[in-house]
C-alpha positions in Angstrom: 38.6 -8.6 30.5 37.4 -5.5 28.8 36.4 -2.9 31.4 32.9 -1.7 31.4 32.0 1.8 32.5 28.9 4.1 32.2 30.8 7.2 30.6 28.2 10.2 30.5 28.5 14.3 30.6 26.3 17.3 30.5 26.8 20.5 30.6 25.2 23.0 33.1 24.8 26.7 33.4 25.7 27.4 36.7 29.2 27.1 38.7 30.6 24.1 40.0 29.6 24.8 43.6 26.0 24.6 42.6 26.2 21.3 41.1 28.3 20.0 44.2 25.5 20.7 46.5 22.8 19.1 44.3 25.1 15.6 44.5 26.0 15.7 47.8 23.2 17.4 49.8 20.4 15.1 51.2 17.8 17.9 50.3 18.6 17.3 46.8 19.8 13.9 46.5 16.6 12.5 47.1 15.1 14.1 43.6 17.9 12.3 41.5 19.0 9.3 43.6 15.8 7.6 43.8 15.8 7.2 39.7 18.2 4.0 40.8 15.3 2.5 42.7 13.1 1.4 39.7 10.0 2.5 40.9 10.9 1.1 44.3 11.5 3.1 47.4 13.2 6.7 47.1 16.7 7.0 47.9 18.8 9.3 49.8 22.5 9.4 50.0 24.2 10.3 53.6 27.8 10.8 53.8 30.0 13.4 55.4 31.9 13.6 52.2 35.2 13.3 53.6 38.1 10.9 52.3 37.3 7.3 53.6 33.7 8.2 54.9 30.9 6.0 54.3 28.2 6.9 51.6 25.0 5.1 52.1 22.0 5.1 50.1 19.2 4.9 52.3 15.4 3.9 51.3 12.5 6.5 53.4 12.5 4.3 56.2 16.3 4.6 56.9 17.1 1.1 55.8 20.6 1.1 54.0 20.1 -0.4 50.5 23.4 0.7 48.8 26.9 1.4 50.8 30.5 2.5 49.9 33.3 4.7 50.6 34.5 8.0 49.6 37.8 7.3 47.8 38.6 10.4 46.3 37.6 14.1 46.7 38.2 17.5 45.7 35.2 19.8 46.6 33.6 21.3 44.0 36.0 19.3 41.4 35.8 15.5 41.9 33.9 13.3 43.9 34.6 9.0 43.8 32.9 6.5 46.0 32.3 3.0 45.9 28.8 1.5 45.5 27.7 -2.2 47.0 24.5 -3.4 46.9 24.1 -4.7 50.5 21.6 -7.5 49.5 24.7 -8.9 47.5 26.4 -11.8 48.6 29.7 -11.1 47.5 31.5 -7.8 46.9 33.9 -7.5 43.7 37.5 -6.5 44.3 37.6 -2.7 43.6 40.3 -0.6 41.8 41.1 3.0 42.6 39.2 4.0 39.4 35.7 1.8 40.4 32.6 3.3 41.8 31.1 6.3 40.9 32.9 9.5 39.8 31.7 12.9 39.8 34.1 15.4 37.5 33.0 19.2 37.4 35.0 21.0 34.7 33.9 24.7 34.6 34.0 28.5 35.2 31.7 30.9 37.2 28.7 30.3 34.6 29.1 26.8 32.8 30.2 23.5 34.0 30.6 20.2 32.5 29.4 17.1 35.0 30.9 14.2 33.9 30.1 10.9 35.5 31.9 7.6 35.2 30.4 4.5 36.9 31.8 1.2 36.8 33.8 -1.1 36.1 31.0 -3.5 35.5 33.1 -6.2 33.8 33.8 -7.7 37.6 30.1 -8.6 37.7 27.9 -11.5 36.3 26.1 -10.5 33.6 28.1 -7.0 33.7 27.4 -5.8 30.5 23.8 -5.9 31.1 23.9 -3.9 34.3 26.1 -1.2 32.5 23.7 -0.7 30.0 20.9 -0.5 32.5 23.1 2.2 34.6 23.5 4.3 31.5 19.8 4.3 30.9 19.2 5.4 34.2 21.9 8.3 34.3 20.1 9.3 31.1 17.2 10.1 33.7 19.6 11.7 36.3 21.4 14.0 34.6 18.8 16.2 33.0 17.0 16.2 37.0 20.5 17.4 38.3 20.9 20.0 35.2 17.3 21.6 36.3 17.8 21.4 40.0 21.3 23.7 39.6 20.2 25.7 36.8 16.6 26.7 38.7 18.3 26.4 42.4 15.2 24.7 43.4 14.9 21.8 46.2 
């Protein structure tokens, strides 16, 4: 079966270190992670951002909606973690490339943020979920860009 990934990039006029903060610090993640709630509760991400540490997408009341684990990390360059909806009955088998990957490539003034999410082919109706996720990333990436370039919380 062909693998299904969301594959998006955006150029941001700031160093990778600032984008890393926007992607990992709870005071920033609430600004973009809630786009994944489809009008539901605001999400925030919580993690120690160390290899093997848990990654929790939490609602405002602390309820865990999505959980996963950091599978690859190189500060200010690469972050990959798995994502599982805790309401799902079955977790698909994952490979080293599965989950959400943030890759930062750039210099002191300009960075490309590359997002890879998937593999959706292991899910029932995977193409539908991949397309829905791609639409959400189309909303999230400009938010990340704006936060990073303006430095606002």
